[in-house]
MARVEX-429583 format. One record per atom (N, C-alpha, C): x, z, y; atom name; residue in three letters. Coordinates in nm, 2 decimals. Atoms other than C-alpha are relative to their C-alpha. Example, Ala and Ser with C-alpha at 12.3 -4.5 7.8 and 13.67 -1.06 7.14 Angstrom:
! residues 2
ATOM      u      w      v site code
ATOM   0.09   0.00  -0.12    N  ALA
ATOM   1.23   0.78  -0.45   CA  ALA
ATOM   0.09   0.00   0.12    C  ALA
ATOM  -0.09   0.00  -0.11    N  SER
ATOM   1.37   0.71  -0.11   CA  SER
ATOM  -0.08   0.08   0.11    C  SER
This chain:
! residues 96
ATOM      u      w      v site code
ATOM   0.13  -0.07   0.01    N  UNK
ATOM   1.36  -0.90   0.39   CA  UNK
ATOM   0.03   0.15  -0.03    C  UNK
ATOM  -0.01  -0.14   0.03    N  UNK
ATOM   1.31  -0.53   0.38   CA  UNK
ATOM  -0.12   0.04  -0.08    C  UNK
ATOM   0.10  -0.03   0.09    N  UNK
ATOM   1.11  -0.37   0.11   CA  UNK
ATOM  -0.05   0.15   0.02    C  UNK
ATOM   0.05  -0.14  -0.02    N  UNK
ATOM   0.88  -0.06   0.14   CA  UNK
ATOM  -0.10   0.03  -0.11    C  UNK
ATOM   0.09  -0.05   0.10    N  UNK
ATOM   0.70   0.15  -0.11   CA  UNK
ATOM  -0.10   0.10   0.07    C  UNK
ATOM   0.10  -0.09  -0.06    N  UNK
ATOM   0.37   0.32   0.00   CA  UNK
ATOM  -0.07   0.07  -0.11    C  UNK
ATOM   0.07  -0.08   0.09    N  UNK
ATOM   0.22   0.60  -0.19   CA  UNK
ATOM  -0.13   0.05   0.07    C  UNK
ATOM   0.13  -0.05  -0.05    N  UNK
ATOM  -0.15   0.68  -0.13   CA  UNK
ATOM  -0.04   0.11  -0.09    C  UNK
ATOM   0.05  -0.11   0.07    N  UNK
ATOM  -0.29   1.01  -0.23   CA  UNK
ATOM  -0.15   0.01   0.02    C  UNK
ATOM   0.15  -0.03  -0.01    N  UNK
ATOM  -0.66   1.06  -0.30   CA  UNK
ATOM  -0.05   0.05  -0.14    C  UNK
ATOM   0.06  -0.06   0.12    N  UNK
ATOM  -0.88   1.24  -0.55   CA  UNK
ATOM  -0.05  -0.11  -0.09    C  UNK
ATOM   0.04   0.10   0.10    N  UNK
ATOM  -0.95   1.05  -0.87   CA  UNK
ATOM  -0.15  -0.03   0.00    C  UNK
ATOM   0.14   0.02   0.00    N  UNK
ATOM  -1.32   1.09  -0.82   CA  UNK
ATOM  -0.06  -0.03   0.14    C  UNK
ATOM   0.04   0.02  -0.14    N  UNK
ATOM  -1.33   1.00  -0.45   CA  UNK
ATOM  -0.11  -0.11   0.02    C  UNK
ATOM   0.11   0.09  -0.03    N  UNK
ATOM  -1.66   0.83  -0.35   CA  UNK
ATOM   0.04  -0.10   0.11    C  UNK
ATOM  -0.05   0.09  -0.11    N  UNK
ATOM  -1.49   0.69  -0.03   CA  UNK
ATOM   0.08  -0.11  -0.06    C  UNK
ATOM  -0.08   0.10   0.06    N  UNK
ATOM  -1.24   0.51  -0.24   CA  UNK
ATOM  -0.09  -0.11  -0.06    C  UNK
ATOM   0.09   0.10   0.07    N  UNK
ATOM  -1.51   0.35  -0.45   CA  UNK
ATOM  -0.08  -0.09   0.10    C  UNK
ATOM   0.08   0.08  -0.10    N  UNK
ATOM  -1.71   0.25  -0.14   CA  UNK
ATOM   0.08  -0.10   0.08    C  UNK
ATOM  -0.08   0.08  -0.09    N  UNK
ATOM  -1.42   0.11   0.06   CA  UNK
ATOM   0.09  -0.10  -0.08    C  UNK
ATOM  -0.09   0.08   0.08    N  UNK
ATOM  -1.23  -0.05  -0.23   CA  UNK
ATOM  -0.01  -0.15   0.02    C  UNK
ATOM   0.01   0.14  -0.02    N  UNK
ATOM  -1.37  -0.40  -0.18   CA  UNK
ATOM   0.07  -0.05   0.13    C  UNK
ATOM  -0.07   0.03  -0.12    N  UNK
ATOM  -1.25  -0.41   0.18   CA  UNK
ATOM   0.15   0.02  -0.01    C  UNK
ATOM  -0.14  -0.03   0.02    N  UNK
ATOM  -0.92  -0.26   0.08   CA  UNK
ATOM   0.07  -0.11  -0.08    C  UNK
ATOM  -0.05   0.11   0.08    N  UNK
ATOM  -0.87  -0.53  -0.18   CA  UNK
ATOM   0.01  -0.13   0.08    C  UNK
ATOM  -0.01   0.12  -0.09    N  UNK
ATOM  -0.95  -0.80   0.08   CA  UNK
ATOM   0.12   0.01   0.09    C  UNK
ATOM  -0.12  -0.02  -0.09    N  UNK
ATOM  -0.68  -0.65   0.31   CA  UNK
ATOM   0.12  -0.03  -0.08    C  UNK
ATOM  -0.12   0.03   0.09    N  UNK
ATOM  -0.43  -0.66   0.02   CA  UNK
ATOM   0.01  -0.14  -0.03    C  UNK
ATOM  -0.01   0.14   0.03    N  UNK
ATOM  -0.52  -1.01  -0.06   CA  UNK
ATOM   0.06  -0.08   0.12    C  UNK
ATOM  -0.05   0.06  -0.12    N  UNK
ATOM  -0.45  -1.11   0.30   CA  UNK
ATOM   0.15   0.02   0.01    C  UNK
ATOM  -0.14  -0.03   0.00    N  UNK
ATOM  -0.11  -0.94   0.27   CA  UNK
ATOM   0.07  -0.09  -0.10    C  UNK
ATOM  -0.06   0.08   0.10    N  UNK
ATOM  -0.04  -1.13  -0.05   CA  UNK
ATOM   0.01  -0.15   0.05    C  UNK
ATOM   0.00   0.14  -0.05    N  UNK
ATOM  -0.14  -1.46   0.11   CA  UNK
ATOM   0.10  -0.02   0.11    C  UNK
ATOM  -0.10   0.01  -0.11    N  UNK
ATOM   0.10  -1.39   0.40   CA  UNK
ATOM   0.14   0.02  -0.06    C  UNK
ATOM  -0.13  -0.02   0.07    N  UNK
ATOM   0.38  -1.32   0.14   CA  UNK
ATOM   0.06   0.14   0.03    C  UNK
ATOM  -0.04  -0.14  -0.03    N  UNK
ATOM   0.40  -0.95   0.24   CA  UNK
ATOM  -0.02   0.09  -0.12    C  UNK
ATOM   0.03  -0.09   0.11    N  UNK
ATOM   0.25  -0.79  -0.07   CA  UNK
ATOM   0.08  -0.04  -0.13    C  UNK
ATOM  -0.07   0.03   0.13    N  UNK
ATOM   0.48  -0.76  -0.38   CA  UNK
ATOM  -0.09   0.05  -0.12    C  UNK
ATOM   0.08  -0.05   0.11    N  UNK
ATOM   0.24  -0.55  -0.59   CA  UNK
ATOM  -0.08   0.13   0.05    C  UNK
ATOM   0.07  -0.12  -0.04    N  UNK
ATOM  -0.02  -0.28  -0.57   CA  UNK
ATOM  -0.10   0.04  -0.12    C  UNK
ATOM   0.09  -0.05   0.10    N  UNK
ATOM  -0.25  -0.07  -0.79   CA  UNK
ATOM  -0.01   0.15  -0.01    C  UNK
ATOM   0.03  -0.15   0.01    N  UNK
ATOM  -0.40   0.27  -0.87   CA  UNK
ATOM   0.08   0.05  -0.12    C  UNK
ATOM  -0.06  -0.07   0.11    N  UNK
ATOM  -0.22   0.52  -1.09   CA  UNK
ATOM  -0.11   0.02  -0.11    C  UNK
ATOM   0.10  -0.01   0.11    N  UNK
ATOM  -0.39   0.54  -1.43   CA  UNK
ATOM   0.01   0.13  -0.08    C  UNK
ATOM  -0.01  -0.13   0.08    N  UNK
ATOM  -0.30   0.90  -1.53   CA  UNK
ATOM  -0.11   0.10   0.03    C  UNK
ATOM   0.11  -0.09  -0.03    N  UNK
ATOM  -0.62   1.05  -1.40   CA  UNK
ATOM   0.02   0.09   0.12    C  UNK
ATOM  -0.03  -0.09  -0.11    N  UNK
ATOM  -0.46   1.21  -1.10   CA  UNK
ATOM  -0.04  -0.06   0.13    C  UNK
ATOM   0.04   0.07  -0.12    N  UNK
ATOM  -0.58   0.96  -0.84   CA  UNK
ATOM   0.13  -0.06   0.07    C  UNK
ATOM  -0.11   0.05  -0.07    N  UNK
ATOM  -0.36   0.78  -0.59   CA  UNK
ATOM   0.03  -0.14  -0.04    C  UNK
ATOM  -0.04   0.14   0.03    N  UNK
ATOM  -0.20   0.44  -0.58   CA  UNK
ATOM   0.14  -0.03   0.06    C  UNK
ATOM  -0.13   0.05  -0.04    N  UNK
ATOM   0.13   0.25  -0.52   CA  UNK
ATOM  -0.02  -0.14   0.06    C  UNK
ATOM   0.00   0.13  -0.06    N  UNK
ATOM   0.17  -0.04  -0.29   CA  UNK
ATOM   0.15  -0.03   0.04    C  UNK
ATOM  -0.14   0.04  -0.03    N  UNK
ATOM   0.50  -0.24  -0.25   CA  UNK
ATOM  -0.01  -0.12   0.09    C  UNK
ATOM   0.01   0.11  -0.09    N  UNK
ATOM   0.54  -0.47   0.05   CA  UNK
ATOM   0.15  -0.04   0.05    C  UNK
ATOM  -0.12   0.04  -0.06    N  UNK
ATOM   0.82  -0.67   0.21   CA  UNK
ATOM  -0.03  -0.06   0.13    C  UNK
ATOM   0.02   0.04  -0.13    N  UNK
ATOM   0.86  -0.74   0.57   CA  UNK
ATOM   0.14  -0.06   0.05    C  UNK
ATOM  -0.13   0.06  -0.05    N  UNK
ATOM   1.12  -0.96   0.76   CA  UNK
ATOM   0.09   0.11   0.07    C  UNK
ATOM  -0.09  -0.08  -0.07    N  UNK
ATOM   1.43  -0.79   0.88   CA  UNK
ATOM  -0.01  -0.02   0.15    C  UNK
ATOM  -0.05  -0.13   0.03    N  UNK
ATOM   1.48  -0.58   1.09   CA  UNK
ATOM  -0.11   0.10  -0.01    C  UNK
ATOM   0.11  -0.09   0.01    N  UNK
ATOM   1.15  -0.42   0.99   CA  UNK
ATOM   0.04   0.14  -0.04    C  UNK
ATOM  -0.02  -0.14   0.03    N  UNK
ATOM   1.14  -0.04   0.97   CA  UNK
ATOM  -0.12   0.06  -0.07    C  UNK
ATOM   0.12  -0.07   0.06    N  UNK
ATOM   0.92   0.22   0.79   CA  UNK
ATOM  -0.11   0.01   0.11    C  UNK
ATOM   0.11  -0.01  -0.11    N  UNK
ATOM   0.74   0.25   1.13   CA  UNK
ATOM  -0.08  -0.13   0.00    C  UNK
ATOM   0.07   0.13   0.01    N  UNK
ATOM   0.66  -0.12   1.11   CA  UNK
ATOM  -0.09  -0.01  -0.12    C  UNK
ATOM   0.09   0.00   0.12    N  UNK
ATOM   0.53  -0.08   0.76   CA  UNK
ATOM  -0.12   0.09   0.02    C  UNK
ATOM   0.11  -0.09  -0.02    N  UNK
ATOM   0.32   0.21   0.87   CA  UNK
ATOM  -0.10  -0.06   0.10    C  UNK
ATOM   0.09   0.07  -0.09    N  UNK
ATOM   0.18   0.01   1.16   CA  UNK
ATOM  -0.09  -0.10  -0.07    C  UNK
ATOM   0.07   0.09   0.07    N  UNK
ATOM   0.08  -0.26   0.92   CA  UNK
ATOM  -0.10   0.06  -0.09    C  UNK
ATOM   0.09  -0.07   0.10    N  UNK
ATOM  -0.07  -0.02   0.66   CA  UNK
ATOM  -0.11   0.08   0.08    C  UNK
ATOM   0.10  -0.06  -0.08    N  UNK
ATOM  -0.26   0.15   0.94   CA  UNK
ATOM  -0.13  -0.08   0.01    C  UNK
ATOM   0.12   0.09   0.00    N  UNK
ATOM  -0.50  -0.15   0.92   CA  UNK
ATOM  -0.07   0.00  -0.13    C  UNK
ATOM   0.06   0.00   0.13    N  UNK
ATOM  -0.58  -0.09   0.56   CA  UNK
ATOM  -0.13   0.08   0.01    C  UNK
ATOM   0.12  -0.07  -0.01    N  UNK
ATOM  -0.95   0.01   0.53   CA  UNK
ATOM   0.00   0.14  -0.07    C  UNK
ATOM  -0.02  -0.13   0.06    N  UNK
ATOM  -0.85   0.30   0.30   CA  UNK
ATOM   0.05   0.10   0.11    C  UNK
ATOM  -0.05  -0.09  -0.10    N  UNK
ATOM  -0.66   0.44   0.60   CA  UNK
ATOM  -0.10   0.01   0.11    C  UNK
ATOM   0.10   0.00  -0.12    N  UNK
ATOM  -0.91   0.34   0.88   CA  UNK
ATOM  -0.13   0.07  -0.04    C  UNK
ATOM   0.13  -0.06   0.04    N  UNK
ATOM  -1.20   0.47   0.67   CA  UNK
ATOM   0.02   0.14  -0.05    C  UNK
ATOM  -0.02  -0.14   0.03    N  UNK
ATOM  -1.04   0.81   0.60   CA  UNK
ATOM  -0.01   0.03  -0.15    C  UNK
ATOM   0.02  -0.02   0.15    N  UNK
ATOM  -1.04   0.76   0.22   CA  UNK
ATOM   0.12   0.06  -0.06    C  UNK
ATOM  -0.12  -0.05   0.06    N  UNK
ATOM  -0.68   0.87   0.16   CA  UNK
ATOM   0.03   0.14   0.06    C  UNK
ATOM  -0.03  -0.14  -0.05    N  UNK
ATOM  -0.57   1.24   0.19   CA  UNK
ATOM   0.14   0.00   0.05    C  UNK
ATOM  -0.14   0.00  -0.05    N  UNK
ATOM  -0.20   1.15   0.25   CA  UNK
ATOM   0.06  -0.13  -0.04    C  UNK
ATOM  -0.07   0.13   0.02    N  UNK
ATOM   0.03   0.85   0.27   CA  UNK
ATOM   0.15   0.03   0.02    C  UNK
ATOM  -0.14  -0.01  -0.02    N  UNK
ATOM   0.40   0.84   0.22   CA  UNK
ATOM   0.06  -0.14  -0.01    C  UNK
ATOM  -0.07   0.13   0.00    N  UNK
ATOM   0.62   0.54   0.31   CA  UNK
ATOM   0.15   0.01  -0.01    C  UNK
ATOM  -0.14   0.00   0.02    N  UNK
ATOM   0.97   0.48   0.19   CA  UNK
ATOM   0.06  -0.14   0.01    C  UNK
ATOM  -0.07   0.13   0.01    N  UNK
ATOM   1.21   0.20   0.26   CA  UNK
ATOM   0.07   0.01  -0.14    C  UNK
ATOM  -0.05   0.00   0.14    N  UNK
ATOM   1.34   0.09  -0.08   CA  UNK
ATOM   0.09  -0.12  -0.02    C  UNK
ATOM  -0.09   0.11   0.04    N  UNK
ATOM   1.62  -0.12  -0.22   CA  UNK
ATOM  -0.01  -0.03  -0.14    C  UNK
ATOM   0.01   0.04   0.14    N  UNK
ATOM   1.52  -0.29  -0.54   CA  UNK
ATOM   0.13  -0.06  -0.05    C  UNK
ATOM  -0.13   0.04   0.04    N  UNK
ATOM   1.87  -0.31  -0.68   CA  UNK
ATOM  -0.01  -0.11  -0.11    C  UNK
ATOM   0.03   0.09   0.11    N  UNK
ATOM   1.75  -0.48  -1.00   CA  UNK
ATOM  -0.13  -0.07   0.04    C  UNK
ATOM   0.12   0.06  -0.06    N  UNK
ATOM   1.51  -0.71  -0.83   CA  UNK
ATOM  -0.06  -0.11  -0.08    C  UNK
ATOM   0.08   0.10   0.08    N  UNK
ATOM   1.25  -0.89  -1.04   CA  UNK
ATOM  -0.12  -0.05   0.08    C  UNK
ATOM   0.11   0.03  -0.09    N  UNK
ATOM   1.03  -0.94  -0.74   CA  UNK
ATOM   0.02  -0.13   0.08    C  UNK
ATOM  -0.03   0.12  -0.07    N  UNK
ATOM   1.15  -1.28  -0.64   CA  UNK
ATOM  -0.13  -0.06   0.05    C  UNK
C-alpha cells in the first residue's frame, strides 16, 4: 500500500466549507468504508485548512491520489483555495 498526505488550504471563516462540509464528510466516510482513509480533520489553530491521510494499493502515485481527491465535494465545490498532495512513508507506522 502507498500512503499519501493531502493538505487542504481554506480560510478559517469560509462559508463554502460550512455549506459543503456534510457532503465532504460523506465522501470521506465512503473512503473509510473502502479502507482508503487513514485519518482526516481540520486544523484547530485558527488558521483554517485540514489534513487527510489516505492509502491506495501499489503502484498508486500522487497523481492517482489527486484523481481520487478530485471527487471530494470540497474540491468540486470550489471550497478550498489550494491543495497539496505528498507521498508519505510512515516509518513508525501506527496506522495498521
